[in-house]
N, C-alpha and C positions, 0 to 999 in steps of 0.2 A: 526747384520743384521738378519732380519727375512725373512723366505721364504714364509710365508703365505700372503694372500691378505692384502692390506693396510687397508681396511675398513671392517673388519670382523664383523659379527653379524647382527641382525635384524635392519631394519630401523624404525620399529614401536616400540612405547613405550609399555610396558606391559599394559594389560587391566585395572588394578587398578590405574595406574599412570595417564591415560588420564582423564580429567574432563568430567563428564557427563553433557550434556546440558539438562536442564529441560525446559519444556514448560512454559513460562512466562504467567501470567494472562493477561497482556496487549496484548500479541499475540492473545490469544483466543478472547478477546473483539474486537479487530480490525478485526479479521477474521469474526466474527459473524456480525459485522457492515457492512463490505464490502458485505457479502452474502445477508443481508437484503436489502441493497441499490440496489444491482443488480437485485434481485427478484422484488422489487418494481418498478424499472425502466422498467423491461420487462413487467410487468402488465400494467403500465401506457402507454407504447408505444402501447400495444395491445388495450387498451381502447381508445387511441387517434385514432387509425385506425378505430375502430368500430364507434366512434362518428363522424369521418369524413365521413364515408359511410352514416350514418344516416343524417348528415347535408346536404350532397349533394342530399339526397332523398327528402328534402323539410322541415325537422324539423329544424326551426330556433333556438330553444333552444339548440340544440346539438352543435352549434358553440361555445357557451359559455363553455360547458363541454369539447369540443375539446381544447380550449385555456387553461383551467385549467389542463387538462391531459398533454399537451405539457410543460407547466411551471413546473409541478410536475416531469415529466420525466427528464427534464433538471436538476432540482435541485437534484434529486436522483443520476443521473449520476455524477454530480459534487461532491456530498458528498461521493459517492463510490470511486471516483478517489482520493480524499483527504485522505480518510481512508486507501486506498491502499498504498499511499505514506508513510503514518505514519507506516503502517504494515511493509513495506520493510525497513524503517529506524530502527524499533525495531529489526527486524531480522538481521540487519547488511548488507543487500544487498546494500542499499544506505547510503550515509553520509548525515547528516543534513546540511541544507543551512548555508552559512557563517554568516548570521545575526541572526540566531536563538539562543535561550538560551541553546540548547543542544550542540552547536558547541564549541570546545575548544577555549579559548581566545588566540588571537595572541599577541605576545610581541610587544610593540610599538617600532618603530625605525627601524625595519627590520634587515637584516643580518649585516649591518655595525655596528649598535649599539650593537649587540650581541657579537661582538669580544672583 
């Protein structure tokens, strides 16, 4: 019988034993892509507001540019959200969807066939 604590010692592994996580090149690319999309979205929203004020002031050509800015802003927001999901998947925050190529293959037959 020992008189000491049952679980003696540090709960952390030594510094050299823990694997160091390096910044993957995909993470940097996705982060830059998300940043560019969000900045472009912000600029296009600002431009759409400006074109809307100009169009209401009587300039009929500004309506066309307002439409283009709105479509561009929606596209940038969609692309930014898609890149954000990919970024979170690469970082391990989210799991890939079931039908994607990155998802692990499920065995056919379920639990009963695995027995």
